[in-house]
SEGU-300614 format. One line per 8 residues: number of its first residue (from 1); their letters; for each residue x, y, z of N, C-alpha, C. Coordinates in steps of 0.02 Angstrom, whole numbers. Example, Ala and Ser with C-alpha at 12.3 -4.5 7.8 and 13.67 -1.06 7.14 Angstrom:
<recs>
1	as	660,-284,390,615,-225,390,660,-165,390  642,-112,354,684,-53,357,645,2,394
</recs>
This chain:
<recs>
1	mtdqpkkp	-1339,2619,340,-1350,2551,349,-1288,2531,381  -1265,2475,438,-1243,2466,465,-1201,2405,442  -1145,2388,476,-1104,2313,448,-1118,2284,484  -1142,2219,437,-1162,2159,483,-1112,2122,497  -1097,2074,542,-1043,2039,561,-1031,1986,508  -998,1959,476,-1020,1908,417,-1020,1835,450  -1084,1803,427,-1093,1750,463,-1047,1688,442  -1024,1639,486,-977,1600,469,-993,1548,407
9	ddnsdavh	-936,1539,359,-958,1510,305,-973,1420,346  -1016,1417,325,-1047,1335,329,-1024,1286,308  -1004,1309,228,-987,1256,206,-879,1244,224  -878,1290,264,-806,1269,277,-786,1208,318  -849,1206,373,-843,1126,401,-840,1068,365  -889,1055,293,-913,1024,255,-825,1026,240  -797,1055,201,-745,1062,171,-682,1014,201  -686,1057,252,-616,1029,310,-639,961,313
17	aafddlhe	-696,935,340,-719,874,353,-699,816,289  -694,835,247,-713,796,168,-645,792,166  -588,846,169,-522,848,144,-474,805,194  -520,810,271,-475,759,293,-499,701,312  -551,669,287,-587,621,269,-527,584,203  -515,634,154,-485,603,99,-396,611,114  -382,635,162,-299,621,189,-290,547,226  -331,544,258,-357,479,290,-338,428,243
25	klgnrats	-373,420,215,-390,380,135,-326,372,111  -291,422,92,-240,425,50,-169,388,96  -166,395,152,-113,368,211,-65,360,190  -24,310,198,46,313,181,79,321,111  27,321,56,26,346,-5,41,417,-38  9,442,-1,32,505,20,96,565,12  129,570,-21,205,614,-13,192,657,-7  250,683,14,241,756,63,215,806,-17
33	dtkvrvea	248,799,-96,218,825,-126,143,838,-140  110,781,-135,59,771,-140,9,795,-85  28,782,-21,-1,815,29,-26,904,10  56,923,-12,51,1009,-20,-2,1016,-83  8,975,-126,-74,996,-178,-127,977,-154  -149,918,-107,-204,934,-105,-225,971,-44  -179,995,-5,-195,1054,19,-195,1131,7  -159,1143,-49,-183,1198,-94,-244,1172,-132
41	lreavlaq	-260,1115,-157,-347,1124,-188,-385,1124,-131  -378,1112,-66,-437,1129,-3,-425,1209,-5  -377,1255,-4,-370,1312,7,-423,1346,-40  -408,1328,-112,-439,1346,-174,-520,1340,-159  -512,1267,-154,-605,1248,-122,-636,1292,-71  -611,1312,-12,-631,1336,46,-623,1408,14  -578,1451,-14,-597,1519,-46,-659,1518,-112  -676,1469,-123,-724,1475,-182,-715,1515,-244
49	daasvkah	-647,1500,-256,-587,1515,-307,-587,1476,-370  -661,1465,-408,-646,1404,-472,-599,1415,-524  -562,1462,-555,-517,1472,-576,-468,1414,-527  -456,1435,-473,-376,1389,-453,-411,1321,-430  -472,1327,-415,-486,1243,-411,-480,1214,-468  -484,1246,-530,-484,1205,-590,-399,1196,-620  -396,1240,-593,-297,1255,-610,-265,1193,-571  -290,1174,-505,-256,1133,-463,-259,1059,-498
57	laemkash	-340,1055,-518,-381,993,-532,-351,987,-594  -332,1032,-644,-286,984,-710,-225,993,-698  -165,1010,-655,-120,986,-630,-108,923,-621  -161,913,-569,-169,853,-509,-165,787,-595  -221,802,-606,-239,748,-671,-197,718,-734  -142,789,-745,-93,784,-782,-29,752,-759  -11,749,-688,38,733,-680,36,666,-592  -21,684,-576,-28,636,-517,-113,581,-542
65	gwlwtelt	-114,543,-587,-168,529,-608,-190,476,-539  -136,461,-500,-186,394,-446,-220,453,-393  -197,508,-382,-226,558,-347,-285,591,-398  -297,601,-439,-359,613,-472,-416,579,-473  -380,507,-477,-427,451,-458,-458,441,-395  -415,467,-352,-452,466,-276,-478,519,-253  -467,587,-298,-517,646,-289,-575,622,-295  -589,623,-362,-659,605,-383,-696,544,-365
73	ahprvael	-653,486,-334,-709,445,-308,-727,452,-246  -672,500,-204,-715,515,-138,-746,530,-140  -795,522,-122,-881,562,-140,-905,653,-115  -867,640,-47,-871,715,-8,-840,756,-52  -766,747,-75,-745,802,-118,-766,800,-189  -785,736,-216,-826,734,-288,-869,783,-281  -920,793,-208,-972,842,-218,-975,924,-198  -891,934,-160,-884,993,-158,-880,1009,-207
81	idklalmg	-829,954,-261,-781,994,-347,-874,1006,-376  -916,955,-364,-971,974,-412,-994,1036,-393  -1028,1041,-347,-1054,1095,-303,-1026,1187,-330  -951,1175,-348,-906,1225,-379,-933,1223,-456  -909,1171,-465,-952,1178,-538,-1027,1218,-576  -1056,1205,-538,-1117,1228,-545,-1109,1298,-537  -1056,1317,-496,-1038,1399,-488,-1019,1441,-543  -974,1374,-602,-946,1405,-652,-876,1380,-660
89	l	-863,1345,-631,-807,1300,-616,-790,1273,-679
</recs>
């Protein structure tokens, strides 16, 4: 059996687009700390690492309530998180 090249992750473009849009929406309210946290969440979503996503979300909810609100209110980011939830988050 031959190794087939890995297909590009179609989800990758959607993740990048959603998080880029979120960064735009946050604008000047995003501090360097919140930007780092959002990027860490983006990487966890890209990796489809449910445990890491769950940990990042719990930390954001506990220490950055406004950011949690923005994440859950953003339609495309919320949809990505919902998809991960269906996968066992």
